C-alpha positions in Angstrom: -0.1 0.1 0.1 3.1 2.2 0.3 4.2 2.1 -3.2 3.5 5.1 -5.7 3.8 2.8 -8.7 4.8 -0.8 -9.0 6.1 -2.4 -12.3 5.5 0.4 -14.5 8.9 1.0 -15.3 9.6 -2.5 -16.8 6.3 -2.5 -18.9 7.4 1.2 -20.1 10.5 -0.2 -21.0 9.1 -3.2 -22.9 7.2 -0.9 -24.8 9.9 1.2 -25.9 11.8 -1.8 -27.0 8.6 -2.9 -29.1 7.2 0.4 -30.4 9.3 3.4 -29.2 7.4 6.1 -27.8 4.1 5.1 -29.4 5.0 1.5 -27.5 5.6 3.1 -24.3 2.4 4.8 -24.3 0.5 1.8 -25.1 1.9 -0.2 -22.3 0.7 2.8 -19.8 -2.7 2.7 -21.6 -2.8 -1.1 -21.0 -1.8 -0.5 -17.3 -4.2 2.2 -16.7 -7.3 0.2 -18.3 -6.3 -2.7 -16.1 -5.9 -0.7 -12.8 -9.7 0.8 -13.6 -11.0 -2.5 -14.4 -9.5 -4.2 -11.3 -10.7 -1.0 -9.3 -14.6 -1.5 -10.8 -14.4 -5.2 -9.9 -13.4 -4.5 -6.3 -16.0 -1.6 -6.0 -13.3 1.1 -5.2 -14.2 4.6 -6.9 -10.9 6.2 -6.3 -7.5 5.1 -5.7 -7.6 6.4 -2.0 -10.6 3.8 -1.8 -8.4 0.9 -2.2 -7.0 -0.5 1.2 -6.0 -3.4 3.0 -9.3 -5.2 3.2 -9.1 -5.5 -0.7 -6.1 -7.5 -0.3 -5.7 -10.9 0.2 -2.2 -12.4 1.6 -1.5 -15.8 0.6 0.5 -18.3 2.8 4.1 -19.0 1.3 
């Protein structure tokens, strides 16, 4: 919950390698769409509404 951005750098890098600037933009667009869809499925209307009750810890 404390991270501002997780794995966005790697996705952007892969996008750049695959398609330059447009590829990076597309990679970030995909991440944004996935986050929005997940928030909708969880019932979170804002990023601030995401809390630890929406996370499930699995045992190692």
